[in-house]
C-alpha positions, 0 to 999 in steps of 0.5 A: 488463457492465463488464470486471474490472480488475486491476492489478500495481503495483510500486515502482521502487526496486529490481529485480523478484525472483521474488516480483514475477514471481508477483504479476504473472503471477497478476494476468495469469492472473486477468485472462485467466480472468475476461475482464478488463483488466490494468494496470501501475501504477508506485507511485513517490511516494517520489521519493527512492528510485525511479529511472528505470532501475529503472522501465525495468527493470520494463518490460523484465522484465515484457515478458520474462515475455511479459506485456502491459498497457494503455497509458498506464501510471499513474505516481503521481508525476504525480498528486499533485494526485489525492492532495492532493484526497483529503487535503483531503476528509479534512481537511474531514471532520475525520479527520486532524491534523498530527503534528510528532513525529520517530521519536525522539520517538515512541520516547521517548514510548512508552518513557515509557508502558511504564515508567509502566504496566509493560506493553508498548505495543500494536503495529500489524500490522507490529509498530510501536508505535501512535502514542501521540497526542502531537499529537492535542490540539495546538490548531488555532491552534498547529498553523497557526503551526507549519505556517506557520513551516515545521516539518515535519509528517505528517498522521495519521488520527484514528482516534477521529474516523474511528470516529465518522464511519464506525463500521462494522462494516467488511468486504471481500470476498475471492475465490479462484482459482476466483472464489468470494467470502466476506466478511472482517471488517476492523479498521481501528482496529488501525492506530491513528492511521496516517500518511496524508500523509508529511513528506517525500512529499505522500501515503502508500502507503495514501492513494494506493493507495485513490485510484488504485484508485478512479480506475483502476476497479480491481475486483480487488486481487491482492497478497501476504499481507503486505498483507492487514492493510493492507487493513483500513486501506484499507477505512476510507479508502475509506468515508471518501472515499466510494470503492468497495471492490474484491474482494481476493486475498492470495496466498501469498509466494515464500520463500527457502531460509531461509523468508523472504520475498523482498525488494529489501532482502535482495538476493534474486536479481533477474529480470535476474540470472536472465535473465543466467544463462540462465534462460528465461521458461518456466522462471520460469513453470513454477517459479512454477506457470504 
């Protein structure tokens, strides 16, 4: 029987904090409990924000916590060809289109529609306005001309075309800490025409994560509740790309004293700062319930 495969996949765009520690420890705990493998993956497709010193710090922090992982470690920045191949497969199936809109273009288009209708424009699960479809009907010849002229473009999922190709219903299997499973319905259409390839990066989180999980044979995805809604979109991409759907567990988030989730952008205390203050790995493990 194939061993279960778990992965912890941080981005080296800042220092790890207690929330990252919890997710890493939980993945390792599941792997040990289920007799599985534990992988570390460096999600560094955003080459403008990711830094080698942050990547080195990830290894240092995880080793300090007492974690061990398989070598070699997959670094996304070394595998853009894999994401390109997946994108071309989606393109060949007619479920993506180029989008030349800027953020400002989208904000203005949504504002016009709200003013015309007198109603709020629908939002995606992250609270961002759904893309209004401005570029969906751009003729292919015009799009090719604009691309050839060097105009920056993202590539969006054509949700209507995707729904025709893979109408669903879509679902995934969720598991708890005792290994019990249940089926959860997925609604990828609430993401609208999501960006699959970004303008400045030849991939996106959504595309690269489903490709990586498949190529690495990941069977169990353990990540925070803040990514649970994204699973709906990932399930659809897996169906469109003929990839397996792992089992999922979305754990609760470690919160700060104000009730907000820990985040690099909020300057939440880093593990390295706690270590410098004399906090031990054992104390971290106890604090997080391990």
